[in-house]
N, C-alpha and C positions, 0 to 999 in steps of 0.2 A: 504494500500500500504506500502511495506517495504521501508525504506529510502535507498537511494543510498549511497554508501560508501563515507565518508567525503573526500574531495579533488577531487573527480571525477566529481562533478557537477559544471559546470561553470555558469549555468543559470537555473532557474526554474520559470515557469509560471503556475499558478493554472488552474484548470479545465481540467485535463488530459483527452484526448478523443481518444488516439491512441489504436487501437485494436491489434497492433503488433509493434515491433521495426522497426525503419527506420535507415538503415545503410548507411552512406556516405563513399564511397571509391574513391580512386584516388591517384595520386602521391603527393609528397610534394609540397606545395604552390598552389594546385589546388583550394583551398578555402573551404575545409571541415569544418574548425572551424567557419569561418565567416558565411557560408551558414547554418551550423548546428545551431548556436545560433539564427539566424533570423528565420529559419524554426521552431525551437522549440517554439519560442514565438508566431509565427503565428498559430501553431497547438495547443498551450496551453499545452505543455508537458515539461518534463525535457530534458536536453542535457548533454551528457557525451562525453568527449574527451579521447580516450584510451591512448594517449601519456601523457596527464596530469595525468591520473589515475596511470600510471606506475611511474611517477615521485613522486606522493604522496605516493605510496606504498613502493618504494625503498629508498626514502629520499634523492635522488640526481638527477641531470640532466641526461638526456639520454646519452650524450657524455661521462660523467664521468663514468656512469654505464657500458657502452660498453667498455671503456678503461680498467676497472678493471675486468670485467667478460666475455666480448666477446659478439658477436652478437647472438649466440645461446641462451645464458642466457637471453638476452633482449627479444628475440622472445618468450621464455617461459613466461616471465612476461607480455608480450603483450597479449598472449592467456589468461592468468589468468585475465587480466583487462577486456577483452572482455566477458569472462564468467561471471565475477561479474556484468558487466553492464546489461547483459540480465537477470540475476537471481535476481537483486535487484530492479527492477522497473517493473510496469505493461506494460509500453510502453514508449519508449523514442527515441529521435534522438541520434544516436551514430556516432560521427566522428572518423573514424578508421585511424590508422597509415598507412603510404603509403605501408609498406610491409606486411600488415596483410593478404593479399591474398596468401602469399607464403606457408602457412601451410594449410593442408587439414582440420584439426580440425576447424580452423577459417572459412574456406570456408563453412564447414557444418553449422556453427552457422549463417553465413550470409543467408543461405537458409531458416532459420526460420522466417525471417522478410522480409521487403522490402528493396532491395539494389539498391542504386542510384550511378552511376559512374559519377563523375564530370570531364568531359573531358577538357583538356587544351593542347595547343601546346607546343612544346619544347621551342620555343622562349619566350612565355609568362611565363612558369615555371622558366626558367633561369633568366629572367628579375626580377621576383618577389623575387627569392632567392638571387640575387645579391643585391637587394634593402634592403632586410631584411633577412640576412643569418641565424641569430639565431643559431649559431653553437653549443650552449649548448644543444639545442633541436633537431638540425638537423645535426648530425655529418656526415662527408663525408662517402659515401658508398664504393667508389672505389679509392679515392685519386687522381682521374683524374681532369683535368680542369672542371669547373662548367658545361659549355655547353655540353662537351663530356659526363660527368657523367649523366646529365639529359637525353640526347638522348639515352644513353646505357641502363639506368635503365627503361625508359619508353618503349623502344622496348621489353625489357624482360617481363615487367609486364602488358602492355596493353592487351594482350590476356587474362590474368587472370582477370583483371578488367572487361573486356567485358563478359567473361564467367559467372562471378558472378552476373552481373547486371540484375535487372529487367527492368531498363531503363537507358539510357545514356543521360546525360544532356550536351548540347553543351556549349562551352565557351561563356559567356555573362556577362553583368553587374549584380551586386549582386541581385538587386530587381527582375530582370528577371529570374535569376536562382532559386531564392526562390519561385517565382510564378510557374515556371515549376515543381519544386520539389513537391510543394503542390498539383499541378494538378495530378502528377503521383501517389502520395500517395492516393489521392481520387480515382483515376482510378483503382488502384490495391487493393482497399478495405481495406485501412489501418486505417480508422476512424470509430468510432461509431457515429450513428446519434442521434438525441434527444431521441429516444425511446430505446437506448441501442443496436440497431442493427448495423451491418456494413453497410456502404454506398455502 
């Protein structure tokens, strides 16, 4: 197995048994990183967060990069991070940035694995973002008040999330979502069994 790019891996558990990549998609604060870490440990594979991979590659936080280079340049770096994630490991859980579904190239990559959409309400997303804004990693997309921005962006992107998803996971407690995610990965043939065959 080729090592994943330094800075991109947040967690690694031995005994990788994924037969394909598992992509977690959804809006900011839907839980992709928390679910991704826990799911990777449960499945015994690596975890990559594309936002963290971009930060590692460009050497600055996303907000600073966007301020200097613009959103289009960030989207280019995001696509590169996704491409590296799928090229540098045999099978991993990949937490994708909220806007990754906006580009056709990214949507094509998502089709190569198992894509799970982590659904969450506008109210929940806004509350989480208000509690932990992390503006360096989550710069405003519209400049509008938080609740209005979340509602507007989700209305725009939800159809793309749904179109890309092999399964939609409803809002729930972390352990429940991870269990649902693992169930879907198994159902969709994403694991090797003990004989090296897909389940």
